[in-house]
N, C-alpha and C positions, 0 to 999 in steps of 0.2 A: 378079372384078367385085364391087363392094360396092353394095348397093341399099338403098333406103328404102321402107318400107311406110307410106304416108301416110294418116292418119285425120283428117278435118276435122269439127269440131263447132261448132255455134252454140247454146250454152247448153243442151245436152242431156246433162247429166252422167250420168244413169242409163244412157242408151244407150251413151255413150262407155265407161263402166265395163264394161258387158256385152261390148262389142267388145274392149276390152283384156284382159279376163279370158279371153276365147276366143283371142285372138291370141298372148298372151305365151308359152304353152307350145309354140306351133307355129312360132315364128320360128326359121329356121335360123341358124347362126352367120354373122356378118358382115352380117346384115340388120338395120337399125335400124327402130324404130317412131317416126315423126315425127307428133306430134299438133299439128294446126293449130287454134288457138283463134280463131275468126272472131267477134270482138266479145264473147267470154266474159269474165265478171268475174274479177278477179285472185284472189279467194278460191277460185274453182273451179279455176283453174290451179294454185294452191298445193296444194290437196287432191289433185289428180291427180298432180302431181309427187311428192308425199310417198308416195302409195300405189303408184305405178308408176315407181320410180326408173330403170328400164331404158328409159324413153321419153325422147325429146328433144322439147322444146316450141318452137313458133313462135306467138307472139301477134300477130295482125294488129291494127293500130290501127283502132278503130271496127269497123264491119261492112262487108264487101265483098260485092258480088254474087258468085254462085257461080263464074262463069267467071274473073273476075280473081283470086279467091282460089285457084282451082285452079292458075292460072299461077304465082302467087307460091309456092305450096306445092311445085309440081314443080321450081321453080328452087332451093328450099331443100334438097331431098333430095340425098343424096350418091350420085354415080355416078362411080366410078373404075375404070379397067381395070387 
């Protein structure tokens, strides 16, 4: 089974970096890190992509309330048996 570890952020780059710094060495093989940018600026997305190339990004248009953003993110993660 392949899984995604989903991290959602709303313009909190410092906290996101702390999370990814902690998460990266602990991810088991076959588990991806999906970073969901909820209304975050393109410059932030670019910096994170450059510094954490092992992540996959999903940029939401505008800002979503947390629950709709979670639904979108969970649908974007990969789950295959």
